[in-house]
C-alpha positions as a printed Julia matrix, in Angstrom:
694×3 Matrix{Float64}:
  67.68    8.02   17.35
  67.83    4.66   15.74
  64.56    2.84   15.28
  64.24   -0.86   14.91
  62.61   -2.51   11.94
  59.81   -3.74   14.32
  59.15   -0.08   15.3
  59.05    0.92   11.79
  56.71   -1.88   10.87
  54.48   -0.9    13.83
  54.39    2.73   12.73
  53.72    1.64    9.09
  50.88   -0.72   10.13
  49.37    2.0    12.32
  49.54    4.57    9.61
  47.89    2.2     7.19
  45.07    1.2     9.7
  44.46    4.92   10.5
  44.17    5.73    6.78
  41.83    2.76    6.43
  39.69    3.87    9.36
  39.52    7.37    8.16
  38.58    6.28    4.59
  35.94    3.84    5.83
  34.63    6.38    8.29
  34.48    9.18    5.71
  32.74    7.11    3.1
  30.37    5.73    5.66
  29.53    9.12    7.24
  28.91   10.52    3.8
  26.7     7.61    2.84
  24.72    7.9     6.1
  24.23   11.61    5.49
  23.23   11.25    1.98
  20.78    8.35    2.53
  19.31   10.09    5.48
  18.93   13.35    3.65
  17.26   11.51    0.66
  14.94    9.54    2.95
  13.88   12.56    5.0
  13.39   14.69    1.84
  11.06   11.92    0.48
   9.24   11.69    3.87
   8.74   15.42    4.32
   7.67   15.97    0.56
   5.26   12.93    0.89
   3.62   14.69    3.94
   3.35   17.92    2.14
   1.89   16.25   -0.99
  -0.81   14.24    1.08
  -2.06   17.3     2.71
  -1.85   19.47   -0.38
  -4.16   16.93   -2.03
  -6.52   17.16    0.94
  -6.81   20.99    0.7
  -6.86   21.02   -3.02
  -9.98   18.89   -2.95
 -11.88   21.48   -1.11
 -10.51   24.24   -3.28
 -11.41   22.44   -6.45
 -14.9    21.73   -5.15
 -15.24   25.46   -4.5
 -14.17   26.33   -7.92
 -16.55   23.85   -9.36
 -19.47   25.46   -7.33
 -18.57   29.03   -8.35
 -18.19   28.14  -12.15
 -21.34   26.08  -12.14
 -23.32   28.93  -10.59
 -21.68   31.51  -12.88
 -22.59   29.3   -15.96
 -26.2    29.15  -14.71
 -26.26   32.92  -14.42
 -24.85   33.43  -17.96
 -27.27   30.93  -19.48
 -30.33   32.59  -17.9
 -29.41   36.16  -18.84
 -29.69   36.28  -22.6
 -29.15   40.08  -22.82
 -27.33   42.29  -20.31
 -30.31   44.75  -20.35
 -32.51   42.01  -18.77
 -31.1    42.57  -15.38
 -32.4    46.2   -15.34
 -35.69   44.66  -14.74
 -36.29   44.15  -10.91
 -38.6    41.23  -11.46
 -35.97   39.43  -13.46
 -33.2    40.25  -10.89
 -35.32   38.85   -8.04
 -36.39   35.77   -9.79
 -32.8    35.06  -10.87
 -31.64   35.4    -7.22
 -34.17   32.85   -6.11
 -33.1    30.43   -8.88
 -29.42   31.02   -8.1
 -29.88   30.46   -4.29
 -31.36   27.04   -5.0
 -28.52   26.24   -7.35
 -26.02   27.21   -4.65
 -27.79   25.15   -2.12
 -27.77   22.02   -4.29
 -24.1    22.57   -5.31
 -22.72   23.11   -1.71
 -24.4    20.19   -0.19
 -22.67   19.08    2.98
 -19.5    21.12    2.45
 -19.06   22.83    5.93
 -16.03   24.92    4.93
 -18.34   27.28    2.83
 -19.47   30.06    5.07
 -20.97   32.4     2.47
 -21.94   32.82   -1.12
 -23.25   35.71   -3.19
 -24.47   37.08   -6.5
 -23.74   40.7    -6.88
 -25.13   42.51  -10.02
 -23.13   45.16  -11.95
 -24.19   48.56  -10.4
 -24.2    50.4   -13.67
 -26.92   48.03  -14.92
 -28.86   47.05  -11.79
 -28.07   49.55   -9.08
 -27.38   48.32   -5.67
 -30.51   46.4    -4.79
 -31.71   42.88   -5.16
 -28.29   41.32   -4.8
 -27.92   37.86   -3.22
 -25.62   37.49   -0.05
 -26.1    34.34    2.12
 -24.03   33.79    5.25
 -23.96   31.28    8.07
 -22.37   32.03   11.4
 -21.53   28.49   12.36
 -21.11   25.26   10.23
 -24.18   23.79   11.99
 -26.34   26.91   10.98
 -28.37   27.38    7.81
 -27.52   30.09    5.36
 -29.4    33.36    6.05
 -29.64   36.49    3.82
 -27.71   39.61    4.67
 -27.44   43.04    3.26
 -24.03   43.79    1.66
 -22.58   47.17    1.53
 -22.52   48.59   -2.06
 -19.18   48.44   -3.68
 -19.55   51.96   -4.95
 -19.79   53.14   -1.32
 -16.07   52.28   -0.81
 -13.43   54.71   -1.53
 -10.72   53.87   -4.04
  -8.25   53.48   -1.22
 -10.37   50.98    0.64
  -9.01   48.05   -1.38
  -9.15   45.29    1.35
 -12.97   45.33    1.86
 -13.88   45.74   -1.93
 -11.39   43.62   -3.53
 -13.83   40.66   -3.76
 -15.53   42.73   -6.53
 -12.83   44.91   -7.91
 -10.07   42.35   -8.33
 -11.95   39.83  -10.58
 -13.61   42.54  -12.58
 -10.18   44.14  -13.11
  -8.58   40.9   -14.12
 -11.54   39.79  -16.29
 -11.36   36.22  -15.01
 -12.01   34.09  -11.95
  -9.49   34.69   -9.02
  -8.61   33.27   -5.63
  -8.42   36.04   -3.06
  -5.53   36.04   -0.46
  -6.65   35.33    3.08
  -8.29   38.5     4.4
 -10.43   39.55    7.23
 -14.22   40.36    6.48
 -15.72   43.22    8.54
 -19.16   41.98    7.42
 -18.55   38.39    8.65
 -16.06   39.04   11.46
 -13.72   36.31   10.46
 -10.89   35.44    8.15
 -11.75   34.12    4.67
 -10.35   33.05    1.45
 -12.66   33.59   -1.61
 -13.07   32.42   -5.14
 -14.83   34.99   -7.31
 -16.0    34.58  -11.0
 -17.13   37.56  -13.06
 -19.97   36.93  -15.44
 -19.85   38.65  -18.85
 -22.43   38.76  -21.53
 -21.55   40.18  -24.89
 -18.32   41.57  -23.22
 -20.56   43.33  -20.73
 -20.17   42.59  -17.0
 -23.47   41.62  -15.58
 -22.63   40.21  -12.11
 -19.92   38.54   -9.99
 -20.4    35.14   -8.35
 -18.4    34.3    -5.26
 -17.87   31.57   -2.59
 -16.25   32.3     0.75
 -14.36   29.64    2.75
 -13.8    29.77    6.45
  -9.95   30.13    6.48
  -9.65   29.61   10.29
 -11.41   26.16   10.01
  -9.25   25.14    7.09
  -6.02   25.97    9.14
  -7.3    23.77   11.92
  -7.09   20.74    9.63
  -3.37   20.67    9.84
  -2.71   22.52   13.12
  -2.23   19.28   15.05
   0.22   17.7    12.64
   3.56   17.24   14.14
   6.73   16.61   12.1
   9.19   14.7    14.31
   9.15   16.22   17.81
   8.65   20.01   17.24
   8.08   20.39   13.49
   4.88   21.75   12.27
   2.89   22.93    9.06
   1.78   26.22    7.87
   0.76   28.16    4.72
   2.73   30.88    2.86
   2.07   33.24   -0.02
   4.3    32.6    -2.93
   6.42   35.75   -2.3
   7.39   34.54    1.24
   6.13   37.75    2.73
   3.31   36.35    4.8
   3.08   33.06    6.8
  -0.26   31.77    8.11
  -0.85   29.47   11.09
  -3.93   28.3    12.94
  -3.11   30.72   15.86
  -2.38   33.52   13.43
  -4.92   33.35   10.62
  -4.15   36.91    9.57
  -0.61   35.95    8.9
   2.8    37.43    9.98
   4.08   40.01    7.68
   7.73   40.61    6.61
   8.5    43.25    9.22
   7.45   40.73   11.93
   9.8    37.87   11.02
   7.26   36.55    8.46
  10.08   35.75    6.01
  12.53   33.16    7.07
  16.3    33.75    6.35
  18.47   31.16    4.73
  21.76   30.24    6.33
  23.39   32.56    3.78
  21.46   35.5     5.13
  19.11   35.79    2.08
  15.27   35.92    2.41
  13.59   32.58    1.65
  10.83   32.33   -1.01
   8.95   29.11   -1.34
  10.05   26.92   -4.37
   7.14   24.69   -5.22
   8.77   23.24   -8.35
  11.58   21.59   -6.3
  11.45   18.44   -4.11
  14.72   19.32   -2.26
  14.62   20.55    1.29
  15.66   24.08    1.9
  17.65   24.94    4.99
  17.05   28.3     6.85
  17.78   29.82   10.17
  15.24   31.28   12.66
  16.05   32.45   16.16
  19.46   30.94   15.95
  18.04   27.52   15.02
  18.38   25.69   11.62
  15.31   24.09    9.98
  14.57   22.11    6.84
  11.44   22.92    4.86
   9.52   21.25    2.1
   6.88   23.14    0.09
   3.94   22.19   -2.16
   1.82   24.42   -4.4
  -1.87   24.84   -3.75
  -4.56   25.85   -6.35
  -5.09   29.26   -4.65
  -1.59   30.31   -5.38
  -0.36   29.57   -1.77
   2.27   27.17   -0.59
   1.75   24.37    1.96
   4.9    24.3     4.1
   6.31   21.34    6.26
   9.19   22.38    8.54
  11.37   20.45   11.18
  14.49   21.22   13.15
  17.61   19.8    11.42
  18.84   18.33   14.66
  15.67   16.2    14.96
  15.77   15.17   11.39
  19.39   13.83   11.56
  19.31   12.74   15.2
  19.47    8.99   14.29
  22.15    9.67   11.72
  24.23   11.45   14.33
  23.81    8.44   16.66
  24.96    6.04   13.91
  28.01    8.07   13.08
  29.02    8.18   16.74
  28.67    4.42   16.93
  30.74    4.08   13.75
  33.48    6.3    15.21
  33.65    4.07   18.29
  33.76    1.03   16.13
  36.68    2.51   14.13
  38.52    3.35   17.31
  37.96   -0.19   18.71
  39.24   -1.67   15.45
  42.26    0.7    15.38
  43.15   -0.45   18.92
  42.84   -4.13   17.87
  45.0    -3.49   14.84
  47.69   -1.8    16.97
  48.08   -4.76   19.25
  48.24   -7.11   16.26
  50.73   -4.83   14.43
  53.1    -4.92   17.47
  53.62   -8.63   17.11
  54.49   -8.45   13.36
  57.85   -9.92   12.41
  60.26   -9.02    9.58
  59.0   -11.64    7.3
  55.56   -9.96    7.2
  56.83   -6.6     5.67
  56.2    -7.76    2.14
  52.53   -7.97    2.88
  52.11   -4.43    4.1
  51.99   -3.13    0.6
  48.73   -5.07    0.08
  47.2    -3.27    3.16
  48.4     0.16    1.93
  46.86   -0.47   -1.54
  43.6    -1.59    0.08
  43.46    1.56    2.21
  43.93    3.64   -0.99
  41.24    1.75   -2.8
  38.75    2.27    0.08
  39.52    5.92    0.18
  38.5     6.04   -3.52
  35.23    4.57   -2.46
  35.83    0.87   -3.47
  34.78   -1.8    -0.99
  35.5    -4.74   -3.32
  38.77   -5.36   -1.61
  40.26   -8.8    -0.57
  43.52   -8.95    1.1
  45.67  -12.13    0.84
  45.23  -14.25    3.91
  48.74  -15.76    4.2
  49.14  -18.35    6.84
  48.06  -18.31   10.49
  50.44  -15.58   11.71
  49.62  -12.1    12.84
  49.66  -10.62    9.24
  47.24  -13.39    8.14
  44.99  -12.67   11.05
  45.16   -8.99   10.26
  44.28   -9.59    6.64
  41.24  -11.72    7.55
  40.1    -9.07   10.15
  40.31   -6.35    7.5
  38.36   -8.53    4.98
  35.69   -9.17    7.51
  35.47   -5.54    8.57
  35.28   -4.47    4.96
  32.54   -7.05    4.13
  30.52   -6.11    7.21
  30.73   -2.36    6.56
  29.82   -2.94    2.84
  26.82   -5.08    3.9
  25.79   -2.41    6.46
  25.86    0.42    3.86
  23.97   -1.68    1.3
  21.29   -2.51    4.03
  21.0     1.27    4.76
  20.5     1.9     1.07
  17.82   -0.8     0.84
  14.57    0.07    2.41
  12.87   -3.09    1.31
   9.23   -3.92    2.12
   8.69   -6.13   -0.92
   7.85   -9.74   -1.24
  10.55  -11.37   -3.43
   8.09  -13.96   -5.1
   5.22  -11.66   -6.16
   6.6    -8.19   -6.13
   3.84   -7.02   -3.68
   4.41   -5.66   -0.25
   5.59   -8.23    2.38
   4.14   -8.32    5.93
   6.3    -5.45    6.99
   5.37   -3.39    3.92
   1.64   -4.14    4.59
   1.9    -3.04    8.2
   3.81    0.1     7.39
   1.76    1.44    4.38
  -1.65    0.52    5.73
  -0.75    2.15    9.05
   0.52    5.24    7.35
  -2.64    5.56    5.2
  -5.15    5.07    8.03
  -3.22    7.57   10.28
  -3.21   10.17    7.25
  -6.9     9.54    6.53
  -8.5     8.64    9.89
 -11.99    9.54    8.65
 -11.77    8.28    5.11
 -13.59    5.04    4.14
 -11.55    1.94    3.31
 -12.23   -1.79    2.8
  -9.58   -4.42    3.62
  -9.8    -7.67    1.73
  -8.19  -10.83    3.09
  -8.03  -13.77    0.58
  -6.24  -16.97   -0.09
  -6.0   -19.49   -2.82
  -8.3   -22.44   -2.45
  -6.69  -25.89   -2.17
  -3.23  -24.46   -2.62
  -1.58  -27.27   -0.81
  -2.91  -29.77   -3.49
  -1.46  -27.62   -6.21
   1.96  -27.81   -4.44
   1.53  -31.62   -3.81
   0.33  -32.46   -7.37
   2.47  -30.15   -9.55
   5.44  -29.13   -7.24
   6.31  -25.89   -5.36
   7.65  -24.2    -8.6
   4.12  -24.53  -10.1
   2.66  -23.37   -6.81
   4.88  -20.18   -6.93
   3.62  -19.62  -10.41
   0.11  -19.74   -9.21
   0.79  -17.26   -6.55
   2.43  -14.91   -9.05
  -0.62  -15.29  -11.25
  -2.94  -14.26   -8.52
  -0.71  -11.3    -7.62
  -0.81  -10.08  -11.12
  -4.61  -10.38  -11.22
  -4.89   -8.46   -7.94
  -2.67   -5.71   -9.41
  -4.64   -5.47  -12.64
  -7.92   -5.19  -10.81
  -7.03   -3.18   -7.55
  -3.58   -1.61   -8.31
  -5.01    1.83   -8.95
  -6.41    2.55   -5.53
  -5.24   -0.35   -3.37
  -2.43   -1.16   -1.15
  -1.56   -4.85   -2.07
   0.53   -7.38   -0.1
   1.18  -11.04    0.51
   0.83  -12.05    4.14
   2.7   -15.18    3.73
   1.99  -18.62    2.06
  -1.09  -18.24   -0.08
  -2.65  -15.38    1.94
  -3.0   -11.91    0.45
  -4.44   -8.68    1.65
  -5.65   -5.56   -0.35
  -6.59   -2.26    1.32
  -9.08   -0.53   -0.97
  -8.51    3.2    -0.01
 -11.32    5.76   -0.2
 -13.8     2.97   -0.86
 -17.09    2.18    0.75
 -18.37   -1.42    1.35
 -20.9    -1.19   -1.5
 -18.32   -0.1    -3.86
 -15.82   -2.82   -2.78
 -18.59   -5.46   -3.08
 -19.12   -4.54   -6.79
 -15.23   -4.52   -7.34
 -14.78   -7.99   -5.54
 -17.74   -9.46   -7.4
 -16.22   -8.42  -10.71
 -12.76   -9.74   -9.71
 -14.26  -13.18   -8.66
 -15.78  -13.62  -12.14
 -12.43  -13.28  -13.81
 -10.55  -16.54  -14.74
  -7.55  -17.24  -12.63
  -5.06  -19.9   -13.64
  -1.55  -21.06  -14.19
   0.22  -23.09  -16.87
   1.68  -26.65  -16.46
   3.42  -28.36  -19.46
   1.66  -26.03  -21.92
  -1.81  -26.77  -20.39
  -3.72  -24.04  -18.46
  -5.07  -24.96  -14.97
  -7.56  -22.95  -13.09
  -7.93  -22.26   -9.4
 -10.41  -20.41   -7.24
 -10.12  -18.09   -4.21
 -11.88  -17.14   -1.1
 -12.36  -13.56   -0.04
 -13.41  -11.88    3.24
 -13.55   -8.12    3.72
 -14.27   -5.57    6.45
 -14.9    -1.84    6.38
 -13.22    1.1     8.1
 -13.88    3.24   10.09
 -17.2     1.34   10.73
 -17.55   -1.35   12.07
 -13.69   -1.6    12.33
 -12.43    1.52   14.31
  -8.81    0.57   14.39
  -6.28   -0.96   12.0
  -5.97   -4.06   14.23
  -9.72   -4.45   14.3
  -9.86   -4.15   10.51
  -7.37   -7.03    9.94
  -9.11   -9.14   12.55
 -12.52   -8.6    11.01
 -11.37   -9.28    7.52
  -9.68  -12.54    8.77
 -13.08  -13.71   10.35
 -14.97  -12.88    7.17
 -12.47  -15.01    5.18
 -12.92  -17.95    7.46
 -16.63  -17.58    7.4
 -16.47  -17.87    3.57
 -14.14  -20.9     3.82
 -16.45  -22.66    6.24
 -19.27  -22.32    3.67
 -17.25  -24.11    1.01
 -14.67  -21.63   -0.48
 -14.84  -20.07   -3.97
 -16.78  -17.21   -2.63
 -16.73  -13.77   -0.96
 -18.39  -12.1     1.91
 -18.21   -9.07    4.25
 -17.58   -9.2     8.01
 -20.67   -9.68   10.21
 -20.66   -9.59   14.01
 -22.03  -13.14   14.27
 -18.89  -14.5    12.59
 -16.88  -14.07   15.87
 -18.68  -17.23   17.27
 -17.91  -19.48   14.19
 -16.18  -22.85   14.89
 -13.16  -23.22   12.64
 -12.07  -26.54   14.16
 -12.99  -28.69   11.12
 -10.72  -26.54    8.9
  -7.83  -28.37   10.59
  -8.71  -31.78    8.92
  -7.25  -32.8     5.51
  -7.76  -35.65    3.22
  -4.67  -37.42    4.41
  -5.9   -37.38    8.14
  -9.33  -38.66    7.13
  -8.06  -41.38    4.86
  -5.65  -42.63    7.66
  -8.42  -43.09   10.29
 -11.46  -43.76    8.27
 -12.52  -47.46    8.19
 -11.76  -48.89    4.72
  -9.6   -47.29    1.85
 -10.07  -44.17   -0.25
  -8.93  -43.95   -3.93
  -9.08  -40.89   -6.13
  -8.23  -41.26   -9.89
  -8.83  -39.39  -13.13
 -11.69  -40.52  -15.4
  -9.52  -41.23  -18.29
  -8.32  -44.39  -20.26
  -5.29  -44.97  -18.01
  -7.02  -43.9   -14.73
  -4.13  -41.98  -13.35
  -4.15  -42.19   -9.54
  -4.32  -38.77   -7.75
  -4.68  -39.97   -4.16
  -4.6   -43.37   -2.23
  -5.02  -43.73    1.55
  -2.54  -45.53    3.74
  -5.14  -48.25    4.2
  -5.26  -49.05    0.4
  -1.42  -49.15    0.45
  -1.65  -51.77    3.3
  -4.25  -53.92    1.42
  -1.96  -54.22   -1.6
   1.01  -55.28    0.63
   3.08  -52.27   -0.15
   5.44  -50.64    2.31
   4.68  -47.07    1.45
   3.25  -44.81   -1.25
   6.31  -44.86   -3.54
   6.21  -48.67   -3.61
   2.42  -48.6    -4.15
   2.67  -46.22   -7.26
   5.55  -48.4    -8.65
   3.49  -51.57   -8.2
   0.27  -50.3    -9.77
   2.12  -48.17  -12.36
   0.21  -45.2   -11.01
  -3.06  -46.2   -12.53
  -6.34  -47.76  -11.53
  -6.02  -50.26  -14.34
  -2.8   -51.52  -12.72
  -4.59  -51.92   -9.37
  -7.37  -54.16  -10.62
  -6.7   -57.86  -11.05
  -6.25  -58.91  -14.62
  -9.34  -61.21  -14.59
 -11.63  -58.31  -13.57
 -10.13  -55.62  -15.76
 -12.45  -56.09  -18.72
 -15.7   -56.13  -16.54
 -14.53  -53.15  -14.45
 -13.63  -51.23  -17.75
 -17.18  -51.67  -18.94
 -18.57  -50.69  -15.48
 -16.54  -47.42  -15.59
 -17.63  -46.59  -19.12
 -21.16  -46.85  -17.84
 -20.63  -44.53  -14.96
 -18.92  -42.02  -17.28
 -22.25  -41.63  -19.21
 -23.97  -40.94  -15.91
 -22.13  -38.06  -14.21
 -22.78  -37.76  -10.54
 -24.16  -41.41  -10.36
 -23.01  -43.75   -7.51
 -22.99  -47.57   -7.71
 -21.56  -50.48   -5.91
 -18.97  -52.99   -7.57
 -17.1   -56.16   -6.44
 -13.88  -57.14   -7.91
 -10.32  -58.16   -6.99
  -7.14  -55.97   -6.64
  -3.58  -57.12   -6.98
  -1.43  -57.76   -3.9
   2.28  -58.49   -3.48
   2.01  -61.28   -1.09
  -1.2   -62.97   -2.46
  -2.47  -63.44   -5.91
  -5.28  -60.9    -5.23
  -7.57  -59.42   -2.5
 -11.4   -59.41   -2.91
 -12.77  -55.96   -2.41
 -16.25  -54.14   -2.47
 -16.35  -50.48   -3.48
 -18.64  -47.62   -4.28
 -17.53  -44.68   -6.52
 -18.91  -41.44   -7.76
 -17.9   -39.4   -10.73
 -17.36  -35.69   -9.98
 -16.05  -32.69  -12.01
 -13.11  -31.2   -10.27
 -12.16  -27.53  -11.11
  -8.33  -28.42  -11.17
  -8.32  -32.11  -12.26
 -11.29  -32.38  -14.49
 -13.59  -35.48  -14.33
 -12.43  -37.59  -11.33
 -13.7   -40.81   -9.57
 -13.92  -40.67   -5.72
 -13.97  -44.36   -4.46
 -14.39  -45.92   -1.08
 -13.05  -49.56   -0.9
 -13.7   -52.28    1.68
 -12.18  -55.72    1.9
 -14.9   -58.29    0.88
 -14.97  -61.11    3.57
 -17.94  -62.88    1.89
 -20.54  -61.26    4.21
 -20.98  -58.03    2.32
 -24.5   -57.28    1.04
 -24.3   -54.7    -1.67
 -26.56  -53.43   -4.25
 -26.49  -54.62   -7.87
 -23.05  -53.89   -9.61
 -22.3   -52.57  -13.03
 -23.17  -55.7   -14.93
 -26.6   -56.13  -13.09
 -25.55  -58.98  -10.77
 -26.18  -58.95   -7.14
 -22.96  -60.35   -5.89
């Protein structure tokens, strides 16, 4: 059957578009799967690492207690034969009991501790065995069944003694059930040797069931959970099964390949396995007691969003393919030479390159097709790049932006609901004047300088971010208010500045801070209270710091809304601020002073005066006012009246009366603040700088 050139062109176009859609779809799907896998692996490994640190803190504390007590025993027993003396044994037990009590403190996970003498030296009497039934109870003495009374086959009940003695070193015991305490335990036992002779073992028992409750309520996605495993993978432990599930009761999970799975704590990659016909991903982390902390979640839940994105992308590709089919049907013979470009673009995209630009020739169908393909490629490229970027960073300072602050402070508080933290809210004093005086680029440099100072002082244990403008926040984790106060006080003493034309300028900051979980019980309350504390500091004059107090909720912030320009516009008379230097550079002039000189605006005023106080004063008064200013320079903080004339565009001069004060400004140095009134001849002032009452 003969086919027309239009049919051939249509078939060629559809083939090219299909290849392009398949290439884009394949690359996009692979990118989605790869990015999703990387993100979820990081997320699950982060969860495992956070809870590993929490558990390890208790294990390390237990090890420290046992080694400290063992060291005390070793230092008190100078000779192994000493413990044959009953008086020595009993006195040592009393001393060691006090040492245990001081070392354990408020640790409620410790349910028992003991000192058991070597039977070949001391027999089976006078041992120390202290147990508490509930965490609210005190420790009470109990009799312990002698180790020698257990048969060699009774390894479970006597391993607290036999295993460390056999190993000749401190050991963690696997979770086991204690007949004497009627509960599941994990134990850390230290053998004490003197002159290569065993004299005793020192041990601490932890309530394993209570430890399991710490993470029993953790949920990963919808139905994921956490549990513990021994390193051989033969036993799994959960809060509802503290005794563990052994290998012959599905305790060992099977990989998708049918092999038995063993925890790999040296890898951060997720491992996939199958249980009861369902696939799971698991992340593991090594604990100090040679167990693994496991985080698992169903694969379907982990990749649910990715699957949704893939489905949407497939629909998008189908829609685009349909549009291309309609466009291709209208292609004419003259367009065939451009199809090679489309085919080449499809091959390039199939190779993973999105830097493709098709020639957009004319306004015909092939031109429209080329533009559509270019637009689609750009959109898909930007979408993939956006998926690859998980940006929560402020571009100016490198700290977290508002989105990053919200995310990471929320994550930390949710992960540590009972841990103390302090939120600092701070801003740069008079930041607007820095921008107005030196420009926004210098203002940006000041913000970067402050960010670097914050990182240097609080980067080790803080979550730092820029809220916007000149406002910053710092969450000091695992920090109490008293500790934060010392850190903030030290930070406030440090010099803070920026450089302008080779000259360093300094600035000050105001800091308010609030504590979690008291008085702020939630994250929103914490941010609110820190904000209230900041404004309480600013109301008292800035360049200071202070904590949140309940009475700050009633403070009136209304006067913070006024600025120098508003005040200068409506205050009777004029205001002038200029540097106390030979040229008297003008820093600020109110609208009223611009009007008095007959200028239309500030630009004309600065041009008319040359930007200096000397250019404002009439030439006839310049000498007298120069001497008057020199007198005031020798009396910092003094305030005197003066009458003189200022230049005016429409008139030779305008008679004025003024009063100025010399003040040291932290940014500008020595500065004159001057109020000026027109002198209508009725003004009764004090004596001016030359001693005349004018």
